[in-house]
C-alpha positions as CSV (number, residue, x, y, z in Angstrom):
1,X,0.0,0.0,0.0
2,X,2.8,2.5,0.5
3,X,4.9,1.8,-2.6
4,X,3.7,4.8,-4.4
5,X,4.9,7.3,-1.8
6,X,7.5,5.6,0.4
7,X,10.5,4.2,-1.4
8,X,13.5,2.3,0.1
9,X,16.7,3.7,-1.3
10,X,19.2,1.3,0.2
11,X,20.5,3.7,2.7
12,X,17.2,5.1,3.9
13,X,13.7,6.1,2.8
14,X,12.4,8.6,0.3
15,X,9.0,9.9,1.1
16,X,6.8,11.8,-1.4
17,X,4.7,14.1,0.8
18,X,2.6,15.3,-2.1
19,X,1.1,11.9,-2.7
20,X,-1.5,12.4,0.0
21,X,-3.7,15.3,1.1
22,X,-2.6,14.9,4.7
23,X,0.8,13.0,4.6
24,X,1.7,13.7,8.3
25,X,-1.6,12.0,9.4
26,X,-0.8,9.0,7.3
27,X,2.7,8.8,8.8
28,X,1.3,9.1,12.3
29,X,-1.0,6.2,11.6
30,X,2.0,4.2,10.5
31,X,3.8,4.9,13.8
32,X,6.2,7.8,12.9
33,X,7.3,9.6,16.1
34,X,5.9,12.9,17.1
35,X,9.3,14.5,16.9
36,X,9.8,13.3,13.3
37,X,6.3,14.4,12.3
38,X,7.1,17.9,13.8
39,X,10.3,18.1,11.7
40,X,8.3,17.3,8.6
41,X,5.6,19.9,9.3
42,X,8.3,22.5,10.0
43,X,10.1,21.7,6.7
44,X,6.8,21.8,4.7
45,X,5.7,25.1,6.2
46,X,9.1,26.9,6.0
47,X,10.4,25.5,2.8
48,X,7.5,24.0,0.9
49,X,9.2,20.6,0.5
50,X,7.3,17.9,-1.2
51,X,9.9,15.1,-0.9
52,X,12.1,14.1,2.0
53,X,14.9,11.6,2.1
54,X,15.8,10.0,5.5
55,X,19.3,8.8,4.8
56,X,21.3,6.8,7.4
57,X,24.5,8.5,6.1
58,X,23.1,12.1,6.3
59,X,24.0,14.8,8.7
60,X,22.2,15.3,12.0
61,X,20.2,18.5,12.1
62,X,20.8,20.7,15.2
63,X,17.9,21.4,17.5
64,X,16.0,18.2,16.8
65,X,15.8,15.1,19.0
66,X,17.6,12.1,17.6
67,X,17.4,8.4,18.4
68,X,20.2,5.9,18.3
69,X,18.5,2.9,16.8
């Protein structure tokens, strides 16, 4: 069901936020943390992003809670 908007890239996940009317609500239903959803909302509101790539090799953004999984 998520293949059209969540793509595994080998080093993380690419999420197409413009595939749904309320993507953050869909991500909440799938168990994404509140902190991560807040990050996505902030990025959408400030920068108008429509795609985000969560890459395990990417830099850590300052000011956001991180988890060592």
